[in-house]
Residue, then its C-alpha position, 0 to 999 in steps of 0.5 A: x139615331x146613329x149619331x144624327x138628331x131627328x124630330x118626332x113629328x105627329x102628322x097634322x091634318x092638311x100638312x104635305x111633304x112639301x110644306x114639311x120640307x119648308x117648315x123644317x128646312x130640309x129636303x123632301x128626299x131627306x124626309x123620305x130617307x128617314x121614313x122609307x115607308x112614306x114612299x108607299x103609304x104617303x103621309x098619314x094623319x096622326x102617324x109619327x114620323x122622323x124629320x132630320x134636324x137641319x144643320x142650321x137648326x141644331x139648336x132650334x126646335x120647330x116642333x109645331x109646323x102649321x099649315x097656312x090654310x085655316x080649314x083643310x081636309x083631305x080627299x085623294x091626295x096627300x099633298x095639300x095645295x095651300x093657297x093663303x088667300x083661298x080656302x082649299x079642300x083636298x081629298x085623301x086616300x091612304x095608299x098614294x106614293x109620295x114623290x121625292x121631288x114635287x114638280x111645279x104643282x108644288x109651286x102652287x103652294x106659294x102662289x099669289x102670296x102677298x103681304x096683303x093676302x087675307x083668309x076669306x070669310x066664307x060665310x059672306x053672302x057674295x062669296x063664290x064657291x068653286x070646286x076644281x076636280x082635275x087629275x093633278x097627280x100631286x104625289x104621282x111617282x112619275x108625271x107624264x106630259x099629259x099630267x102636266x097639261x092639267x097642271x097648266x090648266x090649273x095655274x091658268x084657273x088660279x090666275x083667273x081666280x086671283x083677278x076676280x079676287x083683286x076686283x072684289x069678288x070673294x072666292x072659296x076654292x075647293x081643289x080635288x086631285x081626282x084621278x082615274x080611279x078616284x071614287x066620286x063618293x069619297x070626293x063629295x063626302x065633305x059637308x062643305x061640298x053641298x055649298x059649291x056654286x060651280x064645278x070645273x071637271x072632272x077629266x075622265x068620262x066615266x066620272x062626268x055623269x055622276x058629277x053632273x047628277x050631283x051638280x044638278x041636285x045642288x043647282x050648281x053649274x058644271x064646266x066640262x072642259x075636255x070632252x066634245x060628245x057629252x050625251x043625253x045622260x048628262x041631264x044637268x041644265x047648267x052643264x057647260x060643254x066647252x068643246x063643240x060636239x062632232x055634230x056641230x063641227x060637221x055642220x059648220x064645215x058643211x055649211x062653209x063648203x056649201x057656201x063655196x060650192x061653186x069653187x069646191x069639189x069634195x072627194x070622199x075616200x071610201x072605206x075598205x071592206x069591213x073598215x069601221x068609219x068613225x062617228x065624226x066622219x059619218x057626221x061630216x058625210x051626213x052634213x054634206x049630204x044635208x046641205x046638198x054639197x056635190x061629192x065624188x068618191x074614190x078609194x085608197x087603192x086609186x090613191x096608191x096607184x096614182x089614179x086619184x085624178x079620176x075624182x079631181x076637178x081641174x078648175x076647183x079646189x079639191x077637198x080630200x076627206x078621209x075616213x080617219x081621225x088620225x093623221x098617222x094613218x095617212x103617212x103612206x098616202x101623203x106623197x101620192x097626194x103631193x104628186x097630184x098637186x102639180x096639176x090640181x088644187x088639193x086641200x086636206x080636210x084635217x083635224x085640229x089635233x093634227x096641227x101638232x104633226x108635220x102635215x105637208x099639204x094645205x089643210x082645212x079644219x074647224x077650230x075653237x081657238x083663235x089663229x093668233x094667241x097673245x096672252x094679256x099683259x096683266x096675265x103675263x105679269x102675274x104668271x111670271x111673278x108667281x110661276x117659275x116654269x113655262x107652259x108645256x104646250x104652245x098652241x093651244x096653251x092649257x094655262x090660257x084654256x084654264x084662264x079663259x074657262x074659269x074667268x068666263x065661269x066666274x062671270x056667269x056666276x056673277x051675272x044676275x040671270x042665267x041668260x048671260x050664259x048665251x052672250x058672246x065672251x071674248x077670251x085670251x085664246x077663245x071666243x065662247x058662246x054657249x047655246x042650248x045643246x042638241x045632245x044633252x040638257x045643258x049648253x054647248x059652245x058653238x063659237x067654232x071657225x073654219x080655218x084654212x092653212 
């Protein structure tokens, strides 16, 4: 065409843009330039596309590129995540934009590729079948930092899976790129879905109930990594909720304050007229009342007029409890609290999420993560060997979160009894102990600590 040679290539099942670029020794952008429609439609199974002939391949025709994975179908993404030592399933919807350059998710294609890698016999009885449902957005036109955190989580999960396989556990991994608009019906349409032993995800609240019901029907474990307040509608007795509920957090904090009641004064900031108080804050108030913790109250106006001293106690540590879940709402108030620190001991009851902000006050909060996080040497070596990027977040690290939760889930699946789920498990970044939840039929991690900073 216009003096340039091209291959006519019929798109195979399971092939992705990244894999085609490798097989034909051309860039993804060159393929897209030759086929502009791909930017809107993505690769379509059975469609014929043009692929430029590489300069070094002018006399060599590579007409039959083959995906490494033996059995791949598609659901919700065009770019199949190919792991040579795993069996993967990825779901496909036709109208997904293709990226010109794949970000680090593409690196997962070649992850853990050793000369001694093998394709698993998934009919073997002791094979663990794990479904991972995350918004990896492998073919998104533009990736956000939040998307990258899910990729980090996935990379850590892969390392946990790799370690399990090196220790002799056969793993069959089904990876589903499940976005916010993905219909769960399209994901579970595969016949192989019925064989999974456990599910990690999904990441969107509106999808959890449906997946929980399906997991319950199959007797599969379900790990919910990113939500704290999973309610009674999730009836799966094998649902694992990593984030403690707001009720549990409030209870742990109130118990801590009650144990130090002689040296602590809790100052509760009353809401403005008509102001809605977040449920998590209400639960803190209720827990403090339940434990009979003495409290004084004041208003934001008292703080702004420098009259807060009326509620403070000179010989105790004054814990200030605001009616907000966002640190940004306190920007105007922090300087007034700092003035009071000249004569009083003040500590702000904060949130773990506030640690990314510059909080210029002593704090007290609850956390499910260790104070000091050091990834194991083996983990570092595997990460550095297979991934050329650095984790997006430093604390907590989402890759270590994926590693801890997946490794623990595999240990539960390997155990002979469901009772093992309640045993304390020490991870790289978290200590986990699941106990029966008070809000739903499954389990909730209740290894939560009070941190003073």
